[in-house]
N, C-alpha and C positions, 0 to 999 in steps of 0.2 A: 354386343353389337345391337343397335337399335334399328329394327325394321320399321316400315311404314305402318304395319299392323300395330307395333308397339306404340307408335305415335298416336294412333287412334285410341288405344287403350289409355294412354296418358290423358288424352282429352276427356275420356269417359270417367276416369277414376278420380280426377282432381275436383274438389268441391270446397266451398267455403265452410259450410256446415250442412250436414245432411238434412237437418230439420228445416233449413231455409227453403227447401223446395215447396213448402206449403205457404210461403209468404204471400202469394197472390195468385188468383186464378188466371191472371193475364200473363204470368210467366210460367212456362211449363217446368216440370221437374227436370227435364233434360236441359232446358235453357239455363235454369238457375245453376246447375252443376257446371255448365260450360263457361258461363260468364266469369265465374271466379277462378278459372283454372289456367289462365295463361299470363304471359309476361313478355318483356322485350327491352332492347337497349343499344346504345352507342352509335357509332358512325359507320357508314357503309363504304365498301370499296368495290362492290359488284353491282352497279346500278345501270347496266347497259340495256337499252330498250329492246334491241333485237341484234342478231348476229351481224347485221349489215349497217347498223346505225353508227353514229359518230363515236369517236374514242371515248372511253370512260371519263366522266367529268369528276374532277377532284372536288370533294365536298367542302363546303365552308366549315370552319371550326365550330364546335358546339358552342352555344351561347355562354358568354362569360359571366352573366349575372345569375347568381344563385338565389332562388326564392325560398321563403320560409318552408320548413318541412312540417307536414301535418302529422304530428305524432298521435299514436293511438292513446286512448284513455287507459292509464295504468291503474286499475282499481284492485288488483290482486297480486300478491307476491308470486303466485303460480302463473299469472298471465292469462288465466282462463277467462276471467270476466272481461278484460279489455278486448280479448279476441272476439268474444260474443258481441260486445258493443260495436266493435269495428265492423264485424260481419253485418250486423243489422244496419249500420250506417251505409255501408256499400250497397247492400241490397235495396235499401230505401232510395238511395241516390239513383241507382240504375232503373228502378221502377218509375220514379218521378220523371226522370229525364226521358224515359221511353214514352211516357204519356204526355210529356210537354209538347205544346204546339210548335211546329216548325213552319217556316215560310219560304217557299220557293219564289224569290222575288223576281225571277225571270221565268218566262214560259219555257216549256220543254220543246222549243223549236229553234230554228236558226235565226229568227228575227225577233229580237227583244222589243218590248213596247217602248214608246218614246221616253217614258219617265224611268227607264232602267237606272238603278242607282250606280254610282261610280265608286270604285275602290281607290282610285287615284291613278297616278302615272308612274310607270317604271322607267326611270331615267337611264338605267343601265341596259335597257332593252329598246333603245331607239325611241324613247319617250312614248312608249305604247300605252294606250288607255285600257284600263281593266274594268270590267263590269262585274258587279256583285250579283251573281246568278242564283245564290242560295245563302240563306242565313238562318241559323237556329241558335239555341242556347249553347251548343257545343262547337259549332263550326260555321265558318264563312268560306264560301268558295268564290274566288275572284279569277276571272278568265280574260285573257287578252281578247279584245273584241273581234280581232281578225280570226282567232282560233274559233271562237264561239259561232261566228258567222260562216265558217267554212263548212262545206257539205258534210252532213252527218255528225259533226262534232257535238252540237248542242244536245241531241238525243243521247249520244253515247255518254257524255259527261253527267247529264242529269240523272241517269240511272244509278250513279254512285253516291248521290246525296245522302241517303240513309246510312250507307256504309261509312262515310266520313264521320257521322255522329257516333256510331258505335265504336270506331277506332279510338276516338278521343275518350269515350267513357272507359274503355279498357286501360288506356294510358293512365287515367286518373286513379283507377282502382289499384294499379300496380304501384305507382310511384308515391301516392299519398302526400303530395305537396300542394301548398296553396298556389294556385296558378293566377295569372292576371285576370282581373274581373272583366273578361271579354272572351268571345269565342276564338278558337284556334283558326288561323287563316291558312287555307290551301291555295297557293298561287299557281295557276295553270298557265303556262307561257308557251311561246313559240317552240317548236321541236328543237331540242339540243342534245338529245341522247342520254338523258339521265335525270337525276333529282339531287337536291341538297337541302340542308337545313337553312333556315333564314329565308328572307324574301325582300323585295324592293318596296313593298307597301308598308312603310314604317309607321304611318299615322294610325293604322288600325291593327297593328300587330306587336304592340309593346316595343316599338323601335326596331322592328324587323327581327325580333328574337322569338316571338311566339307564333311561328309559322314555318312552312316549308314550301319549296318550289319544285314543281313536277313538269316534265316535258309534255307538251300538248297532245302528242300522238300516243301517249301511254294508254288511253282509254278506248281508242278505236282500233289500235294495232292488235296483232295476234302473236301467239307463241305456241309452238308445238311441243307437247310433252315428249322428252327424248326417248321414252320407253313405250308409252301407249300410243304415241303419235297423234293424240287427240289435240285438235287445234283449239286454243283457249283465247277467245276474244277478250281484250282488256286485261290480260295477265299482269302486265306491268302497271296498270291502273290500280290493281289490288295491292301489289307489292310495294311500289315506290312511295305513295303517300303514307302508308302504314309504317314502313321502315324509317322514313325520315322523321315522322312524328315521334317515334320512339327515341330517335337520336336527340331531338329537342328536349324531351322530358328527362333523358339521361343527363344532358348538359345542365339542366336546372338543378339537379342534385349536386354535381361537381364536374369540373373540367378534368381532363386527363385520365380517363379510364385506360387500362393497359392497351397500348396500340399494337402490341405483338400478339395478343390472344383475345382481346375483347372487341376492338374496333379499329378501323382506319387502315393499318397495313393490310389487314383482312378483317372480316366482320363476322366471326363465328357466333357471337352471342345474338346480335339482332337477326342474323339469318336463321338461327334456330327458333327464335321467338316469332319470326314471321310465319313460320309453319304452324306453330301452336295457335297464334292469334287467328289466322285464316280459318283453321279448322273450327275453332270455337264460334267465330262469327258466322260461319256457314250454317250452323245449327241454331242461330238466333233469328227468329222470324222478323225482328225489327231491323235486321241488316238490309233487307231489300227484297226484290222479287225472287221467286223460286229459280228463275234462270240465273240471276246473279249469284245466289247462294250455291247453286250447283257448280257454277264456274269457280267460285271460291274454293270448293273442295278439290276441284281439278287443279287449281293453282297451288294449293298446299302440297298436293302429291307431286306436281312438277318441280316445286321448290325443293322438296325432299330428294327427288331424283337428282337434282343438280348438286346439292351440298351435303345431304345426309346419308346417301346410299353409298356404302363402301364400293359397290360395283358400278358406280356412276359411269355412264357412257360418255358424259360430257367432259370428264377429266377435272371437274370442279369439286370433287369430294373433299370435305374438310373434316378431319377427325375431331376437331374441336366443336363443330356444329353437332356432331353425334354425341360428344361429351356433355354439352349443355342440355340436349334432349334427354340423355340418361339421367341427369340431375333432376329433371322434372318427374321422373319415375319414382324418386325417393319420397318417403312420407313428408307431406307438407307441400311439395310441388311449388305451385304459384306462391303460396304463403311463405315458403322458405326464402325465395328471392326478395319478397317484400320485407320480411323481417331483417334480412341482411342489410338492405338499404337503410332501414330505420336505425339499427344498432350502430352502423358506421357513420351515417350522415346525420340522422335525426338526434341521436344521443351523444355520440362522441365528436360530432361536428368535424369529421375528417374532411380534408380536401386533398385529392390525390397528387397534385403537383408538389405539395409540401412533403408528403409521405415518400414520394419516389426519389427525392434528392437528386433529380436529374438536372444538371446545371443548364443544359441547352433545351429545356422543356419548351414545347409549343403545344397549342391546343390539339393538334392531330399527331403528335409524336411524343409519347410519354411511356417509358418502359424502364423497368429495373427489377432486379430480384426482390428488393425490399417492397416495392409496390405490389408485385404479384403475391408475395407472402401475406401482405396485409389483406388484399382482396379475398384471397382464399380463406384466411382465418375468419373473416366475417361471413363468408358463404357457409362455412362449416357451422358457425354459431347460428346463422339463420335457419339452416336445415335441422338444427338440433342433433347433429350426428354424435354418436357415442364412440365412434371409431375413426381414427385418423384417415383422411381422404387424400393425402398428399400424392399417393400413387395414382389416383384417378387423374389428377391434373398432369402428373409427369407422363403418364401413358397417353394423355391427350396432346402432348407436345408442348406444354407450357414451358418456356425457356429454351426450347430447341427447334420448334417447327418454323418460326419466322426467320428466314435466312437474311433478312435485311438488317438484322442487329446481331451483336455478339451473343452467343449462347450463354446461359447461366443455369445453375442447378438449384432447384428448390430445396430448402433445408427444413425438414419436418419440425425440428426443435424451435426454429424461428416462428413458424406458423402457430405452434402451440403457445409460445411466449406472447405473441400478439393477442391471441384470444384470452389468455390468462390475465393480461394487463387490463383488457376491457372488463373482465369479470371482477377483478379486484377493485377497479375504480368505481364500477356501478355499486358494488356491495358497500364500499366505504361511504360513498355519497348517499346511498339510501339509509345509512346509519347516522347520517348527520356530520360526517367527517369531511373536512376540506380536502379536495383532491386537485386543486388548480395546477400544481407543479407536475404531478403525474400525468394529468390529462394533456398538458401542454407538451410534455415529452412524447406522448403517444401521437399527438397531432403532427409533430415535427419528424416523425419516423424513427424516433429513438425509443423503441419499445422496451429495451433492456432497462431503461431508467423509469419505466412507467408503472411499476407494481405499487399498488397502494396497500396500506395496512389498516386493519381495524374493522373489516366487515364481519358479519355474523351469519349464521345459518338462516336467520329470518330476513336479513337484508340482501342475501345472495339472489340475483334475479333468475327467472325461470330458464333462461338459455344456458345457465351455468350450473355447477354443482358445488356443494360445500363438503370438503373432506380434508382431513388432517389440519383442521383449524384455519382453513382458508378457502375463499371462493375462487374457483378456477373453471376452465373449460371442461366440458364433459368428455371430450375425446383425448 
């Protein structure tokens, strides 16, 4: 069982490379450790702003357009050198972006200057005009002018500007994909009780795909911690923009993450990562004012009380949120998730709708035993586990917890076979052998036909092991 104290230890213990703490005087040892320690993903099903707000809003499907994956530089069979290079690159990026100038193009008041830039008009929201109140290299904040001019809104929203930047930096550090050459857009609109991926401002957001939309009262409203009863102003202003940005980045990797245990029917993965992200950002001085960072810590605790505490008084405890937090305690932590995404999407170019073989697949409804076994196989490869982890996912309710779909049972041998197929294909390809047919079978979900021949101990990649004359998974 993961306690909140465990979550704090997760945050403290995960680091890109311990030596990286000396990279710059401007980034503390504590901050370097935390920036590289978190992750997140998929689409939310619990985005209600307050107990009395409007019914939960069903989120838009994740973006359909997949962008190019930013693969690490593979300069060593053991993977050590490319990890070091990737670490230096991420730390350099975070340092440069932290020092990069930002521009608050609107004043932190309820009355913008006459030359206030326009983000455009949201036709789905009564032709509302949106003002660009903030722009940096990472983020653009566009607010319905009526919301910005309402009493207290401008000051409340403006305090979140540095937070938005740091959220996007962490998204980029985890997902390692080439994003559109423009800032991410946060659209803040009239109160509607939630948040979702995508936005109306298509001209500045890659066709409405590189953005999310958040209810306007999230930043000034409050939420009471169900255990400590501490009132947290702006609680959903921290959770919702973060959560939906993770969903956007997840969709850029692939559509169709398992809706029964990853996102949509419920959202255990992003809910778990929300907690980890907020804790890390709370210890990053670039995130914002001391008051904001203190509220972030309180928000992380409240979010854990909602979804991660088995004794939750809210009745919202999700054992799969606890499962994903437990995975962060494993060696590798943040890096384990990042590697899993790279092996599955960056190297093997998998797309989950093809893997799942679900005939009536939709962007927010994708589930099957085959899909779950694939995702678990790549998670085990990413974390470099040497012992099968099928029981961890079974105990977490994968295949049985979601009552909206028929239950299924995970098969350990299938998970191992998927991982073995990846290892054999990578070893053969590294040895100069064509693997087109085997890779295509793997991509179509036919893992039993995907074993490649001809790899060597030298060509077997670091996430695998070479034994009995073949390259296979370590577990």
